[in-house]
C-alpha positions, 0 to 999 in steps of 0.5 A: 794648377788651381785657378780661383774666380776673381771680382771686378770693379768698373770705372768710367773714364769720368770716374763713376763706378759701375757693374761689379761682381766677386768678393767686393762689390762697389755700386753707383746707385741703389739700383742694380746696375745692368749690362755694360756695353762700352767702347771705352771703360776703366776695369779693375780686376780683383785677382786673389788667391784662396789662401795666403801665398806670395805675390809675384808682381809689384805696383806698376807692372804691366801683365798679361792674361797668362802672367802668374800674379801670386802663387800659394802651396796647398798642402798635399793630401795626408795618406796612411801606411798601415805598417803593422797590418801588412807586416803582421807585427804589433803596433808598438813594434812599428817604430823600431822596424821603420826606416825613416823618421818624421820629416824625412822624404819618402819616394813611392816604391821605396822600402820603408820598414822591414822585419828581422826575420828568422836568422836573418831569413824570411824577412818581410818588408813594406814599400811606400805607396805614395811620395812625400814627407813622413809626418808621424809614426805611431806605436798605438796604430801601427801606422805611418802618415805621409803628406804628399807634395804640395799643390801649387794654387796660382792666380793669373792676370786674366786681362792685359793691364797694369797692377794698380794695387798689391794685396800682400800675401793674396794677390793684386788688382789689375786696371785696364782701359778697355772695351767691354761687353757684358752678356745676360748669361754664359758658361765656361771659365776664363780664356783669351783669344782673337776676336773673329766675327762670323755672322753677316748681321745680328739676326744670323744664327751661328751654325756648324757650317760657320766654324772653320779649322782656322778658327782654332784659338779664336773668340767667334761672334755670331748673331741671334744664336748658336746651334748645338752642332755649332757648339760641338764643332767649335769644341772639336776644332779648338775654338776658345769662345763663342759670343751670340745673342741667344741659346736654346736651353735644350741645346745647352743642356745637351751640350753640357750634359746636365741642366745648370739650374740656378747655381753659379756657372764658369766651372763647367768641364768644357773647352770653350766659353759661351757668352749669351747677350740677349737671353734663351732662344734665338734672339737677335744680338742688339745692334750696338752690341754687334757693331762694337764687337765688329769694331773689335775684330782682330783684337785680343780679348779676355772672355769669361762665362761665369754668371750668378743671377742672385745676390752678388750678381756676376755677369759674363764678359768680354774685355779688350784692352784699348790703346791709351791714345785711342781712348783719348779720341773717343771718350764715351759717356756711361750711365748707371743711374736710373733716370729718364732716357736711360736704356734698359733690358727687362729680365723678368717675364712677360718682357724678358729680354726686351730692350727699351728706354725709361720714359717715366719714373713715378714716385707712388708705390704700386701694388702687384697682384701679390699684394706687395707694393713696389716702385715701378718705371714707365718705358718704351720697348724697342718694338714701340710698346709703352709698358710699366714694370717693377724697377727690380725687374730691369737692368741698366744698360751702359750706352756709348 
């Protein structure tokens, strides 16, 4: 089956629009929204086929991560049977010795053409190398074309939720009220499993000794990072996901077998998904992120490591549906506007990965060393340092 990457729309309970990615993007302000870390948020996932097909759900249906929402049939590859060449006859004679006609089905190994031979003897024949449907027979080339069976292309639900809208012949928009944690970087595709906390605190590094056989099918939460040995053992034992503060780029390259560069991630040929919340290296996971993940232990979650930093930003994510009665009991306030007091993360050097809060928003433009004039903001970082950075160099983090 072929799976297609999907878009995301995020709404707060109050109706604000937040971080998004994929084919359609909805923004709440002129500033790039940052990472969402929330115990209560409404997420709408756009699940769309790459080609026209049939939608298998209707509005209001409840779906699970493995529910097939829509299916299309991708035409199979076109193969050539070189009849004239194999039989040693003229191309114009092929139609008269070909046993089938356009539109007929054929099975691999089936005799499709046979010469008359001499006095009924010394006949030559050709068997099909492929199964499929005969598309054409040419007396010009002496070839027959076989279209192999269609390939099913499915798009699944990915999350537990409700069909908010059907996209005719393409897919659907799935809505769920959930806890959500977005990371700064990830690898691996869409997966789901049960969350289990394996680190004692946000500073603990996830090593091979933390990974146990009973972690098969689980999404494990570590602290400051994960070692190469832990990545290997998690793969061997069938762990579906890891969430940690950081990862060394050398370990990641060794694990993947290649340098990911700046391209979009999520299509790697690996059996687990990695979500990094803070950055490269071993970096303590933000305390509130760790505490939220601890509160979600034992719950079923959907995880996606797809990341794109440039235009059309896509962030890796963990989505955990919450019961409506739980949601009503603790509605959280989300902040997506750049204003005084808003929590931020710096995404460029020299303060890359540092957390802080906005303390000032000067109106005047400031000239950089390159000569470019930009808008800046003042912030107090988590170590108490007061800094001034370009507004484009920060991500707004949703607070609980």
